[in-house]
N, C-alpha and C positions, 0 to 999 in steps of 0.2 A: 536363083540369084537373090541375095539379100536386098531388101528395099533401100532406096536412096532417100536422102533428106534434102529438101529444097527450102531455103530460107529467104523470105522477102522482108526488107526493112525500107522505110522511107519516111520523110516528114509527112505529116497530115496534109492531104490535098495534092499529093504527087501523082495520084492515079494508081497506087499500089493495089487497092482492092479490085479495081476494074481489070487490071492486068491479071491478077490471081484468078478472078472469075472467068476470064478468057481462057487461061491455061487449064482450068478444071474441066472445061468443055472439050478440050483436045484429048487425043488418044494417048495420054501419058501415064495412065494408071495412078493418078494423083488423088490423094484423099486429104482433105483439109484438117489440120490439127486444131481442135477446139480448145481454147484457152480457159483457164479457171479465173474467176474474179470474185472479189468480196463485195462488189457493188450490187445494188438491187437490180432486178430485171427492168428494162425500159419497154414501154409499149407492149408489143406482142411477143417479146423475147421469151424463149422457153429454155429451161434447163436441158443441157445436152445437145442443143441445136446451135444457138449463137455462142453460148458460154456454159461452163459448169459453174453454177452460182453457189458459193460457199459463204458462210458467215465469217467475219474476221477471225473468230475463235477457231473455226474449222480450218481456215487458211493457215493460221499460225501453227496449228497441230500438224498439218501436212509439211510445213517448213521444217519444224522440229524433227519430223520423221525422215527428212531427206527425200521427200516424194517429188520435188520439183526439179526439172532440168534447168529452169531459170525462173525467176520471179522478181517483181519490183513492187515496192510500196510507193505508189504514185502520189497519193495524198494520205493523210493520217487514216489508217484502217481501210484504205482503198488499195487492195492488192490486185495484181494481174500476174499470171504465171502459166507455165506449161508443165502439166503433170507427166511424169515419166510413163505412167500407166496408159495415158492417151496415145503416146507415141508407140509404145509396145503393142497396143491394141491394133493400130493401123498397120504396123510392120508385120505382125502375126497374121493379119488377114491377107497378106501378099501385096499390099499397095506401097507406093512411094508416099512420103509425107510432105505436105507443103505447109509452111508456116507464114503467118503474118504477125511479125513481132517488132517491138521497138529496137533501136540500134544496139543497145546493151544486150538485150535478149538474143538478138541475132548473132552477136559476137560470142556470147556464151554457148549457144547451141552449136555454132561452128566449131568452137574449141572442143566441145564434148564429143562430137561426131567426126571431127577432122576431115579426112579425105572422103568419107562417106557422105559429106554434105557439100552443097553448093550454096554460097550466099550471094544474093543479088540485092543491090541498092538502087532504088528508083529515085532519081534526082529531078527536081523541077528545073526548067530551063533557067530560072532566076528567082530570087526572093520576090521580086516585083510581080512576076507572073503568078507565083504561089499566092501572094496576097490577093490578086484579082480572082483567082479560083476560089479561095476561101470566102471572099466577099460575095462572089457569084452564087455560092451555095445558098446563101441567105439563112443559114441555120445558126450562126454564131453572133454574139454581141461583139462590138468593136474591141472590147477588153479581151475576150476569149481569142479573137483573131490575133491581137498583139502578142498574147501568150504563146499561141501556136507558131507565130513568126519567130519569136525569140527561141523557142524550142527547136524549130527547123534549122536555124543558124547553128545551134549547138550540134544537132544531129548530122548536118552536112559535114562536120569535121571528122565524122567516122567513116565517110565514104571509102577512103583508101584501105580500110580494114576488110572490105568485102571483095569476093572473087570477081564479081562483075558489077560494073556501074553502068546503068542505062539512063540516059537523059530523056525524060518524057516530054518531048517538044511536040511531036506528032504522035498521037495515041497509037494508031495502027502500026507505025514503024516501031514504037517501043514494045508493043505486043509481039510483033514478029521477032525482034531481037531477043526478047525474053524466051519466046518459044524455042528459037534456035539454040540458045544457051542451055536451056533445061533439057531439051530433047537430046542434044549431044552428050550432056552429062549422064543422063539416065541410060543411054545406050552404051556407054563405056563399061567395060567389064572390070 
């Protein structure tokens, strides 16, 4: 059976990464799709583990060659994208692919794979709770938090373009809903 595609998108602070990590530990034959970026590695990040690190020139060459399923220039010369070769590598190894992408990327990947993909949107219970979570992380300046909140409000307008919307109010409940949706999708022939 050909591998399936599972796409997760959500505003920053919605708990998407936590839910994806929960699913990766389940028996769903999922493998995480590593994105490419033109930003420099941070801390202990390694090429081919957290990201494929490319120079802006290399990234643009891949764009020109049509190597990306989706990509975005988030800031000048700061690109993020999904290489088709990464997805093929995972599918060829007999696994299902799980993505953690922004809303536009999620919509583009869904369009590309159509019925072979399930797209899930993780929604915070409210913008106010999202703000509390972002402040609680203690990793961002107030300015960065305001930018993330503004972006979250924009991203929330995409929720209805996804197959499944899960409100992450109680994490365990959200994890279980995501697991049920993904398991059912993977088991369909």
